[in-house]
C-alpha positions in Angstrom: -25.1 59.8 140.9 -28.1 58.1 138.9 -25.3 56.0 136.6 -24.3 53.0 138.6 -20.9 51.3 137.2 -21.0 47.3 138.1 -17.4 47.0 136.8 -16.5 45.0 139.5 -19.2 42.9 139.5 -18.1 42.1 135.5 -14.8 41.3 136.4 -16.0 38.9 139.3 -17.9 36.9 136.8 -14.8 36.8 134.6 -12.5 36.1 137.4 -10.6 38.7 135.9 -8.3 41.1 138.6 -7.9 44.7 138.1 -4.6 44.3 137.0 -5.3 41.7 134.2 -7.7 43.8 132.9 -5.6 47.0 132.7 -3.3 45.2 130.8 -5.5 44.0 128.1 -7.5 47.1 128.0 -4.5 49.5 127.9 -5.7 51.7 130.5 -4.0 52.6 133.7 -4.8 51.2 137.2 -5.7 54.3 138.6 -7.6 55.4 135.5 -9.7 51.9 135.8 -9.8 52.0 139.4 -11.5 55.3 139.8 -14.1 54.1 137.0 -14.5 50.5 138.9 -15.3 52.8 141.8 -17.6 55.5 140.3 -15.3 58.3 141.2 -14.7 58.8 137.1 -17.1 61.6 135.3 -16.7 60.4 132.2 -15.2 57.3 129.8 -14.8 57.1 126.2 -16.3 54.9 124.0 -13.4 53.2 122.9 -12.8 52.4 126.6 -15.8 51.4 127.5 -15.6 49.3 123.8 -11.9 47.6 125.0 -13.6 46.7 128.7 -16.5 45.2 126.8 -14.4 43.1 124.5 -11.9 41.7 127.1 -14.7 40.9 129.8 -17.0 39.7 126.6 -19.7 41.6 127.8 -22.1 44.7 126.3 -22.2 47.9 127.6 -25.6 47.3 130.1 -23.7 45.0 132.1 -21.4 47.6 132.9 -23.3 50.8 133.2 -27.0 51.2 134.9 -29.0 53.9 135.3 -30.8 54.3 138.6 -33.2 56.8 139.1 -32.6 59.0 142.1 -35.5 59.9 144.7 -35.6 63.3 146.2 -37.1 63.8 149.7 
């Protein structure tokens, strides 16, 4: 998938656990874990906004586009 989720990187930079972020963003651990591992197929803008606010970052700090190479 060409969209990479760097949520774990931002959480490490902010020294924030998955449980703590889950409480601040008011999202279940399961959904947050799916997002963190890249298993989520979509994210609501309101959720992205809440994550960015909790981690004091920009969406581009969490999401990155990497072009797929075809062989």
